[in-house]
Each structure stands twice: as structure tokens, then as C-alpha cells.
Residue frames as a rotation matrix with the C-alpha (Angstrom) as fourth column:
UNK 1
-0.869 -0.494 0.025 -8.21
-0.389 0.651 -0.652 0.68
0.306 -0.576 -0.758 -10.26
UNK 2
0.095 0.901 -0.423 -10.88
0.041 0.421 0.906 -1.80
0.995 -0.104 0.003 -9.15
UNK 3
0.473 0.159 0.867 -11.81
-0.784 -0.373 0.496 -1.71
0.402 -0.914 -0.052 -5.55
UNK 4
-0.624 -0.763 -0.170 -9.51
-0.570 0.593 -0.570 -3.73
0.535 -0.258 -0.804 -3.33
UNK 5
0.560 0.745 0.363 -10.96
-0.822 0.442 0.360 -6.87
0.108 -0.500 0.859 -1.84
UNK 6
-0.683 -0.664 -0.305 -9.99
-0.595 0.747 -0.296 -10.24
0.425 -0.021 -0.905 -0.43
UNK 7
0.432 0.863 -0.262 -12.02
-0.604 0.493 0.626 -13.43
0.670 -0.112 0.734 0.30
UNK 8
-0.795 -0.571 0.205 -11.57
-0.530 0.487 -0.694 -15.45
0.296 -0.660 -0.690 3.51
UNK 9
-0.863 0.436 0.256 -13.64
0.209 0.769 -0.604 -18.57
-0.460 -0.468 -0.755 4.22
UNK 10
-0.404 0.729 0.552 -16.15
0.898 0.201 0.391 -17.62
0.174 0.654 -0.736 1.44
UNK 11
0.630 0.580 -0.516 -16.69
0.650 -0.758 -0.059 -14.08
-0.425 -0.298 -0.855 2.79
UNK 12
-0.033 -0.608 0.793 -15.46
0.874 -0.403 -0.272 -11.29
0.485 0.684 0.544 0.51
UNK 13
0.244 -0.041 -0.969 -14.18
0.685 -0.700 0.202 -8.19
-0.686 -0.713 -0.142 2.32
UNK 14
0.222 -0.158 0.962 -14.27
0.849 -0.454 -0.270 -5.08
0.480 0.877 0.033 0.09
UNK 15
-0.201 -0.423 -0.884 -12.66
0.723 -0.673 0.157 -1.70
-0.661 -0.607 0.441 0.75
UNK 16
0.722 0.647 -0.245 -13.98
0.380 -0.666 -0.642 1.59
-0.579 0.370 -0.727 -0.55
UNK 17
0.875 -0.465 0.133 -10.60
-0.154 -0.528 -0.835 2.97
0.458 0.711 -0.534 -1.60
UNK 18
0.006 -0.951 -0.310 -6.90
0.305 0.297 -0.905 3.09
0.952 -0.089 0.292 -0.66
UNK 19
-0.451 -0.139 0.882 -7.51
-0.667 -0.603 -0.437 5.20
0.592 -0.785 0.179 2.41
UNK 20
0.554 0.754 0.354 -10.08
-0.816 0.408 0.410 2.66
0.165 -0.516 0.841 3.70
UNK 21
0.762 -0.298 -0.575 -7.80
0.097 0.930 -0.354 -0.25
0.640 0.214 0.738 2.93
UNK 22
-0.287 -0.945 0.155 -4.83
0.059 -0.179 -0.982 1.30
0.956 -0.273 0.107 4.68
UNK 23
-0.272 0.237 0.933 -6.89
-0.867 -0.481 -0.131 2.15
0.418 -0.844 0.336 7.72
UNK 24
0.737 0.639 0.220 -8.28
-0.674 0.669 0.314 -1.33
0.053 -0.379 0.924 8.11
UNK 25
0.616 -0.578 -0.536 -4.97
0.162 0.758 -0.632 -3.10
0.771 0.302 0.560 7.40
UNK 26
-0.282 -0.814 0.508 -3.15
-0.416 -0.374 -0.829 -1.40
0.865 -0.445 -0.233 10.42
UNK 27
-0.716 -0.026 -0.697 -3.04
0.521 0.645 -0.559 -2.80
0.465 -0.764 -0.448 13.91
UNK 28
0.331 0.941 -0.068 -6.05
0.721 -0.206 0.661 -2.05
0.608 -0.268 -0.747 16.09
UNK 29
-0.863 -0.505 -0.014 -5.93
0.408 -0.679 -0.610 1.34
0.299 -0.532 0.792 17.82
UNK 30
-0.288 0.790 -0.541 -8.52
0.826 -0.081 -0.558 2.91
-0.484 -0.608 -0.629 20.05
UNK 31
-0.414 0.120 -0.902 -8.42
-0.229 -0.973 -0.025 6.23
-0.881 0.196 0.430 18.15
UNK 32
-0.933 0.069 -0.354 -9.10
-0.327 0.250 0.911 4.38
0.152 0.966 -0.211 14.79
UNK 33
-0.661 0.708 -0.247 -12.02
0.729 0.684 0.010 2.67
0.176 -0.173 -0.969 16.46
UNK 34
-0.227 0.553 -0.802 -13.43
0.546 -0.610 -0.575 5.87
-0.807 -0.568 -0.163 17.83
UNK 35
-0.571 -0.073 -0.818 -13.06
-0.525 -0.733 0.432 7.48
-0.631 0.676 0.380 14.40
UNK 36
0.476 0.826 0.302 -14.95
-0.318 0.482 -0.816 4.57
-0.820 0.292 0.492 12.87
UNK 37
0.472 -0.328 -0.819 -12.14
-0.877 -0.079 -0.474 3.72
0.091 0.941 -0.325 10.41
UNK 38
-0.486 -0.725 0.488 -10.71
-0.789 0.604 0.111 0.53
-0.376 -0.331 -0.866 12.02
UNK 39
-0.659 0.222 -0.719 -11.39
-0.266 0.825 0.499 -3.02
0.704 0.520 -0.485 10.84
UNK 40
0.221 0.853 0.473 -14.52
-0.841 -0.079 0.536 -4.39
0.494 -0.516 0.700 12.46
UNK 41
0.925 0.021 0.380 -12.78
-0.241 0.805 0.542 -7.66
-0.295 -0.593 0.749 13.31
UNK 42
-0.010 -0.991 0.132 -9.38
-0.440 0.123 0.890 -9.35
-0.898 -0.049 -0.437 13.20
UNK 43
0.015 0.085 0.996 -10.58
0.698 0.713 -0.072 -11.35
-0.716 0.696 -0.049 10.18
UNK 44
0.892 0.381 0.243 -11.39
0.443 -0.631 -0.637 -8.10
-0.090 0.676 -0.731 8.33
UNK 45
0.583 -0.777 -0.237 -7.95
-0.582 -0.603 0.545 -6.71
-0.567 -0.180 -0.804 9.32
UNK 46
-0.221 -0.673 0.706 -6.26
0.093 0.706 0.702 -9.90
-0.971 0.221 -0.093 7.88
UNK 47
0.383 0.443 0.810 -8.35
0.837 0.204 -0.508 -9.53
-0.390 0.873 -0.293 4.71
UNK 48
0.983 -0.035 -0.180 -7.24
-0.084 -0.960 -0.267 -5.88
-0.164 0.278 -0.947 4.41
UNK 49
0.213 -0.977 0.026 -3.65
-0.567 -0.102 0.818 -6.87
-0.796 -0.189 -0.575 4.90
UNK 50
-0.186 -0.226 0.956 -3.93
0.516 0.806 0.291 -9.58
-0.836 0.547 -0.033 2.22
UNK 51
0.719 0.500 0.482 -5.63
0.678 -0.356 -0.643 -7.13
-0.150 0.790 -0.595 -0.20
UNK 52
0.796 -0.518 -0.315 -2.86
-0.459 -0.854 0.246 -4.58
-0.396 -0.051 -0.917 0.56
UNK 53
-0.089 -0.893 0.441 -0.18
-0.125 0.449 0.885 -7.21
-0.988 0.024 -0.152 -0.24
UNK 54
-0.082 0.122 0.989 -1.81
0.845 0.535 0.004 -7.82
-0.529 0.836 -0.147 -3.67
UNK 55
0.826 0.448 -0.343 -2.17
0.246 -0.833 -0.496 -4.10
-0.508 0.325 -0.798 -4.43
UNK 56
0.381 -0.669 0.639 0.04
0.821 -0.074 -0.566 -2.81
0.426 0.740 0.521 -7.35
UNK 57
-0.282 -0.575 -0.768 2.59
0.820 -0.560 0.118 -0.24
-0.498 -0.596 0.630 -6.14
UNK 58
-0.827 0.029 0.562 1.24
0.382 -0.705 0.598 2.11
0.414 0.709 0.572 -8.86
UNK 59
0.210 0.969 -0.133 -1.96
0.793 -0.089 0.603 2.43
0.572 -0.232 -0.787 -6.82
UNK 60
0.197 -0.202 -0.959 -0.07
0.822 -0.499 0.274 4.78
-0.534 -0.843 0.067 -4.52
UNK 61
-0.843 -0.495 -0.211 0.72
0.269 -0.728 0.630 7.05
-0.466 0.474 0.747 -7.52
UNK 62
-0.723 0.613 0.320 -2.83
0.388 -0.023 0.921 6.80
0.572 0.790 -0.221 -8.95
UNK 63
0.423 0.905 -0.039 -4.78
0.421 -0.158 0.893 7.61
0.802 -0.394 -0.448 -5.81
UNK 64
-0.531 -0.601 0.597 -3.86
-0.251 -0.561 -0.789 10.18
0.809 -0.569 0.147 -3.13
UNK 65
-0.198 0.356 -0.913 -4.53
0.883 0.469 -0.008 9.32
0.426 -0.808 -0.407 0.52
UNK 66
-0.022 0.076 -0.997 -4.06
0.593 -0.802 -0.074 12.95
-0.805 -0.592 -0.027 1.60
UNK 67
0.844 0.463 0.270 -5.16
0.481 -0.433 -0.762 15.69
-0.236 0.774 -0.588 -0.85
UNK 68
0.073 -0.863 0.499 -2.37
0.951 -0.090 -0.294 17.07
0.299 0.497 0.815 -2.97
UNK 69
0.222 0.149 0.964 -3.45
0.183 -0.977 0.109 20.67
0.958 0.152 -0.244 -2.26
UNK 70
0.765 0.212 0.609 -3.21
-0.478 -0.447 0.756 20.32
0.432 -0.869 -0.241 1.51
UNK 71
0.858 -0.457 0.233 -0.09
0.058 0.538 0.841 18.19
-0.510 -0.708 0.488 2.09
UNK 72
0.434 -0.776 -0.458 3.54
-0.865 -0.501 0.028 19.00
-0.251 0.384 -0.889 1.34
UNK 73
-0.374 -0.590 0.716 4.65
-0.412 0.797 0.441 15.40
-0.831 -0.130 -0.541 1.51
UNK 74
0.331 0.632 0.701 2.00
0.475 0.530 -0.703 14.31
-0.816 0.565 -0.125 -1.08
UNK 75
0.944 0.018 -0.328 3.12
-0.238 -0.650 -0.722 17.16
-0.226 0.760 -0.609 -3.40
UNK 76
0.064 -0.998 -0.013 6.77
-0.874 -0.062 0.482 16.20
-0.482 -0.019 -0.876 -3.00
UNK 77
-0.300 -0.075 0.951 6.08
0.116 0.987 0.115 12.52
-0.947 0.145 -0.288 -3.90
UNK 78
0.529 0.649 0.547 3.91
0.576 0.199 -0.793 13.41
-0.623 0.734 -0.268 -6.93
UNK 79
0.911 -0.175 -0.374 6.13
-0.335 -0.842 -0.423 16.27
-0.240 0.511 -0.826 -8.14
UNK 80
0.160 -0.975 -0.151 9.41
-0.968 -0.185 0.170 14.46
-0.194 0.119 -0.974 -7.92
UNK 81
-0.220 -0.205 0.954 8.71
-0.260 0.955 0.145 10.79
-0.940 -0.216 -0.263 -8.38
UNK 82
0.092 0.268 -0.959 8.92
-0.991 0.118 -0.062 8.98
0.096 0.956 0.277 -11.67
UNK 83
0.497 0.198 0.845 7.88
-0.445 0.894 0.052 5.40
-0.745 -0.401 0.533 -11.54
UNK 84
0.087 -0.593 -0.800 10.64
-0.981 0.088 -0.172 3.38
0.172 0.800 -0.574 -13.30
UNK 85
0.543 0.114 -0.832 9.90
-0.131 0.990 0.050 -0.13
0.829 0.082 0.553 -12.17
UNK 86
0.681 -0.206 0.703 10.82
-0.724 -0.330 0.605 -0.74
0.107 -0.921 -0.374 -8.57
UNK 87
-0.161 -0.746 0.646 12.50
-0.744 0.522 0.417 -4.12
-0.648 -0.414 -0.639 -8.43
UNK 88
-0.309 0.040 -0.950 13.12
-0.761 0.589 0.272 -7.09
0.570 0.807 -0.151 -10.65
UNK 89
-0.673 0.046 -0.738 11.20
0.200 0.972 -0.122 -10.11
0.712 -0.230 -0.664 -9.47
UNK 90
-0.941 0.310 -0.138 8.84
0.088 -0.172 -0.981 -8.33
-0.328 -0.935 0.135 -7.04
UNK 91
-0.461 0.788 0.408 5.87
0.871 0.314 0.377 -8.28
0.169 0.529 -0.832 -9.46
UNK 92
-0.841 0.008 0.542 5.43
0.028 -0.998 0.059 -4.56
0.541 0.065 0.838 -8.45
UNK 93
0.367 0.924 -0.109 2.95
0.216 0.030 0.976 -5.32
0.905 -0.382 -0.188 -5.72
UNK 94
0.402 -0.161 0.902 3.19
-0.809 -0.523 0.267 -4.26
0.429 -0.837 -0.340 -2.05
UNK 95
0.827 -0.078 0.557 3.68
-0.282 0.799 0.531 -7.91
-0.486 -0.597 0.638 -0.94
UNK 96
0.800 -0.550 0.238 6.14
0.536 0.478 -0.696 -8.52
0.269 0.685 0.677 -3.79
UNK 97
0.297 -0.685 0.666 8.16
-0.276 -0.729 -0.626 -5.59
0.914 0.002 -0.406 -2.73
UNK 98
0.542 -0.071 0.837 8.09
-0.835 0.059 0.546 -6.81
-0.088 -0.996 -0.027 0.96
UNK 99
0.903 -0.196 0.382 9.23
0.141 0.976 0.168 -10.24
-0.405 -0.098 0.909 -0.10
UNK 100
0.593 -0.735 0.329 12.05
0.466 -0.020 -0.885 -8.86
0.656 0.678 0.330 -2.27
UNK 101
0.371 -0.453 0.811 13.23
-0.647 -0.753 -0.125 -6.52
0.667 -0.478 -0.572 0.48
UNK 102
0.579 -0.054 0.813 13.45
-0.714 0.447 0.538 -9.54
-0.393 -0.893 0.221 2.80
UNK 103
0.969 -0.196 0.148 15.32
0.244 0.844 -0.478 -11.63
-0.031 0.500 0.866 0.22
UNK 104
0.173 -0.982 -0.078 19.04
0.522 0.025 0.853 -11.97
-0.835 -0.188 0.516 -0.46
UNK 105
0.006 -0.077 0.997 18.42
0.985 -0.174 -0.020 -10.22
0.175 0.982 0.075 -3.72
UNK 106
0.888 0.301 0.348 18.01
0.241 -0.949 0.205 -6.92
0.391 -0.098 -0.915 -1.95
UNK 107
0.101 -0.966 -0.237 21.66
0.986 0.129 -0.108 -6.04
0.135 -0.222 0.966 -1.90
UNK 108
-0.071 -0.168 -0.983 23.10
0.402 -0.907 0.126 -2.56
-0.913 -0.387 0.132 -1.09
UNK 109
-0.935 -0.327 -0.137 23.52
0.009 -0.406 0.914 -2.02
-0.354 0.853 0.383 -4.83
UNK 110
-0.602 0.762 0.241 19.97
0.645 0.285 0.709 -3.08
0.472 0.582 -0.663 -5.71
UNK 111
0.234 0.637 -0.735 18.57
0.922 -0.385 -0.040 -0.94
-0.308 -0.668 -0.677 -2.89
UNK 112
-0.435 -0.493 -0.754 20.54
0.244 -0.870 0.429 2.03
-0.867 0.003 0.498 -4.21
UNK 113
-0.953 0.118 0.280 18.95
0.279 -0.025 0.960 1.51
0.120 0.993 -0.009 -7.57
UNK 114
-0.096 0.989 -0.115 15.55
0.986 0.110 0.124 2.19
0.136 -0.101 -0.986 -5.98
UNK 115
-0.590 -0.196 -0.783 16.45
0.477 -0.867 -0.142 5.76
-0.652 -0.458 0.605 -5.37
UNK 116
0.483 0.874 -0.061 13.82
0.508 -0.336 -0.793 8.18
-0.713 0.352 -0.606 -6.76
UNK 117
-0.449 -0.515 0.730 14.49
0.893 -0.249 0.374 9.78
-0.011 0.820 0.572 -10.11
UNK 118
-0.409 0.335 -0.849 13.91
0.130 -0.899 -0.417 13.56
-0.903 -0.281 0.324 -10.07
UNK 119
0.278 0.664 0.694 11.26
0.865 0.141 -0.482 14.41
-0.418 0.734 -0.535 -12.67
């Protein structure tokens, strides 16, 4: 995966990895600022949010945010999830999934079809 980035007003904001992108895309919090992981400005935060929206959903299966060895939830996701194409028409990006979930196409039946498949 190439490094996530987004350009606003001619300035390209790049993010080291998925963990950095997620940290900078979240609302400002004092703890994140103290830890040095928050976006440095509201514009950088918006750039991170836009880069996150363009991110393929498969990025979450290709790069762990929390090490597999030290996190039960990460192990559960990687050990039991089989990516089978999330939704028709959402282009398999975070933003596409968001738009699809907010559309009338996200019916109870189509949402049920998103259930994970045991590997």
C-alpha cells in the first residue's frame, strides 16, 4: 500500500502509516496532543479524514494497528475474517462504505449480507 496522503490548497499532507492516519483523522483530544499523535492543525485533520475516506477497506486487513501477538481483538479479526467484497456500489473504500451505509441501498437484508464469514 502506498502511504496515505491528501492535498488541500496545494499542500500535500502525508501520513506514515494506518496508525498515523487514524490518529490524525480523529477529533482533537488533549491526550492525543500530549502524546504527539494528533493532527497539528484542523486542516491536517481534514486532510487525514479525506485520505481515510479514500482508503481501501483492504488496508485494514493488510496492516495491523495493534500487533497481532498482543491483542485478542486483532487476532479475532485476522483469524476469522474472510474478505468477500463488502458492498455493491461502495467501491470498497472507507468513504464508499460510509456513503453506502447512509443510502437507501443499505437495507436490513443487504446489511445482513455483510456478516463475517468464518474462515
